[in-house]
N, C-alpha and C positions, 0 to 999 in steps of 0.2 A: 711294181717292178723294182728289182734292185740290180745293182752293177758294181763292179770293182771301181773304187774311186781313186786308190792309191795304196802305197804300202809304206809302213813305217821303217825306220832304219834297221829295226830288229827282225824285219820280215813280216810283221803282223799285217794283215790285210785290212783296208777300211772300205767299207761299203757305202753306196748311196742308194737311198730308197726313194722313189717317186711316187707321190700320192696325187691322184686327179679325180675331182668330182666338181660338178656344178660350175664349170668354167674357172676353177681354181687349181693351180698345180703347186705343189710344195715338195721340196726336196730336203731330205733329213739324212745326216751322216751318222754311222756307228761310232765315229770318232767324236767324242765329247757331247753326244746327242744333239749336234749342231743342226739348226734349220739354216740351211745354206741359201734357200730361196724360197719366195713366195710370189708367184705370178698371179695378178688379178687385173680384170679390165678396168679402164677408166670410163668417164661417162660417154665416151664415144665408142667404146667397145674395144679399145686397144689394149692389149695385154701389156703389163710391166712388172718388173720385179720390185717389190716394195720393202725388202729388207736388205741390209748390207751384208755382203758375203764375199768370199774369194772363189776363183773359178777352178782352183785345184787344191789339193791337200798341202803342198809347199807353202801356200799363202797362209794358211792357219798355223802351221808349225813355225813360220818365221814371224808371225805377228799375233802371239797368244794373248797379249795383255788386254785388248779390247773386249775380249770374250764374245767375239761376234756369233750371235745365234746360238750360243752354247747353253747346256744344261748345267746349271751351277749348283754346287754343293760340296761337302757335306753340309756347309752352312753358307747361304747366300748373304751377301753384304759384309759388314764388318763386325769383329768381336774385339773390343779394346784390350790393348796390351797383350793380344795373343794368349789370353788364358780366361778360364772360367772356373767356378767352383760348383759341383754337383754332389748332393748328398754328402757334404763335408770334405769332399776331395777335390783338389785343385788339379786342373789339366792344363798343361802347357802345349800350345799349338804352333805350328810353323808360321812365324811372322813373315809376311810377304807384302806388306803395305805400310812401310815404316815399322813402328812397333806393333802394328795390329795384323790379325789375320783377316784376309779378304777373299770372299768366295771360295772358302774351303781350303786355302793354302797353296803353296808353290805349285803343287800338282793335284789339283782338285778334280772333281768329276768331269770338268770340261777338257781334261787332257788325257782321259782314259778311253780305251776302246770298249764299247758295250756290245753284248750279245744282242742279236737282232732276230725277230721272228715276225712273219706276217700276221696280222689280224685283219677283221673285216674292215675295209676302207682305211687301213692304216698299218702302223708297225709298232711293235713293243720291244722296247730296249730293256735289258736287265744287266745288272752286275752286282757282285758282292764287295763291299768296302770292308777290309779287315780290320779288326780291332787294332787301334793305334795308328791307322793311316792317317797322316798329317797331324797326329796327336789326339785325334778324337777316339773316345772309348766305344767299345761295343762293335760286334760284327754286324753289319747292316746290310740287309738284302733290299735292294732298291729296284723299282721299275718305273719307267716312264713310257706311257702309251700315247702316240700321236695318231689322231684320226681326223678325217673330214666327214662333216655330217652332211645332211641333205642339202643344206643352204650353201655348202662350200667353207663353212667355219672351221677353223683349226682348233681342235680340242686336244690339250695336253693333260693327262691324268697321271699323278704321282702316287706311288704307295711305297711304304718301306716298314720293315719290321727289324727288331734288334734283340740280341741276346744279353744285353747289359744297358743300364741307364745311359742315355746319350742325348745329344741335341741335334735336331734336323730342321733345315730350312732350305727349300728347293725352289728354284725358279728358271725360267728361260730368259736369256739376255739378248734377245733380238733387237736391233736397231731399225726402226722403222723410218722410211722415207716415201711418202705415199706418192710423191711426184716421180720417183724413180731415180733421181739425182739431184745434185745441187743441194743448197742449204735449206735444211727442214724447219729453220726458225720461224718461217711463215705459216706453218700448220697451226690450226686453231684446236685447242685442247679444252675438254670439259672433264673435270673430276668430281666425283661425289665424295668430297672429303671437306669437312669443316675445320679440321686441324691438321697439323704437320709436326714433325719433331725437328726443332732447331738442332744445329750441330756445332762442334768446336772446329778448329783449325784442322784436325785430322779427320773430320767428317764423322765423329762419334757423337751420338745424342747427348745433348747438354741440357740437363733438366727434363721436364716432362713436356708432353705435347702442348702446343699453343694454338689459339684461334687463327684462322687464316684472315678473318675480317680486317679489312684496311691494309692488307700486306700484298706483296707480289706473289704470295702463295695461294691467292684465292683464284681457283679455276672452277668454281661451283657454276659460273656461266662461261660459256666457251669464249676464248680469246687467244690471240697468238702466244705461242710459248716464249719465243725469243730464246735467250741463252741464260747460263749462270745457275742451273739446277742440277744438283745431285742429292736430292732430299726425300725422305720417306714421308708419305702422306697417309694420315690415319683415315681409313675409309669408314664413312658414316655407318655402314651395315655391320661391321665387326667380322668376326669369323662366322661363317655360314656353312650348312650341310651341302648345299649345292651352289653352283655359280650364280652370282648376282651382277648385273651389269654395273660397272663403277666408272667407266671412262670412255670418251669418244674423242677420236682424232680425226681432223678433216683436213684435206688439202683443197683450197678453193679453186686452184688452177686445174687439177685433173678431175676434181669432183669425187675422189676417192674417200671412202669413210672407213675408218677401222673402229670397231667396238671391242671393248674388253670386259669380259665377265669373270669373276673369280670366287672361290671360297676363302681366299685369304683376307686378313684384316688390314694389310698395308699395300702401298704400291710406291716403289722408288722411281721417281722421275729424274732421269739423267739426259741432259740435252747434249752430251757428247762434246763437251768444250775442250777436252784434251785428246780428241781423236787425232791420230797421226798418219803419216804416209801408209799406204797410197790414198787414204781418205783425207778429209779436211775437217777441222773442228765444225760442229754443227750439221754435219751430213746426215745424221740420224737422230732419232729420239727413241731412248729405251724406256719401256713402261714395265718394270719389274715387279710382278704380283709376289708378295712374300710377307713373312712376319717381320717385325721391326729389327733394325740393326742393334746389335749388342744385347739382345734379349736375354741371353744366358747370364749376363751381369745385371739385369734389370728386372727384379720381382715385380715391378708395377707394370711391366709390358705383358702382352698376351705370351703364354708359356710356349717354348719350343722343345721341351723335354719329351722324350719318347722312352717308354719302359718296356721290358719284356711282356709279352702278351698283348700289347697295344698295337695298333695299325695306324701309321701315319698316311693320311690321305689329303691330297690337295688337287684342285682342278681349275684351270683356266681356259677360257674359250676366246679366240680371236675371231671376230665376225668381220666380213667385208662387203662393202656396198658402195654405191654412188649416189650423189645428189647435185 
């Protein structure tokens, strides 16, 4: 089902698609590919919304910076200095995070209206990112398909092709709160990651990946998340052809459990310490499946280069349950 959700100042309509299956209800916006809500039952069977969102379009337009639920690109996370070199040519991007480019620039994919069409048990969003958009080279044709499978898991599958060499890194930026409200710092997190990437004061990777053993970054056994995280975790599985489970988030109070499976090699854990009104710091936890930050400037990291004739593919599955 889709309905008119609002209208931009230039008259462009924004639609909301509602997906329902196996007791799960998900709402997706054509603006920014935003996952507005995800309603799932707790251990008592009571439904609750487990992602942060706004009730109307005005909320997203007034508060764009948290990227609530958004489809982030053309490059998720940070590119140092707002520039990178590809095939001997340096590209200057739109800096929007101090000197750095963050989540695709000042007007990335999260602030665009996407074309939407129904697919079985879901919706497919598409758009063309023109050559030079926010400084990125190549005309990029992008799609993101949101579906609910038979278990009620939300599957997001991304594809992209380009007419010139470019870099691509896409993710969904939902903030999860399995309790439905309040501080999410008491959630218990397990990550299949033996290494993480330390960062400098600008949250740019400093050096290479380091072991999590003996540090506060060790989530290989489930424990409370707390606060103070905006870091990339190097998933033990690496890049895979199909989604592999890499994370589990559990709220002991409600009993709700979120599992995350992905094809991506990294996961950015962000505990929302800088979240502002109408929310509060720590109200949600972002688990952003992606390639590593600043990869275009780091040949030692998994590559994010896409060339003509190639197809970028990435898939992440969010499963829901209780215990």
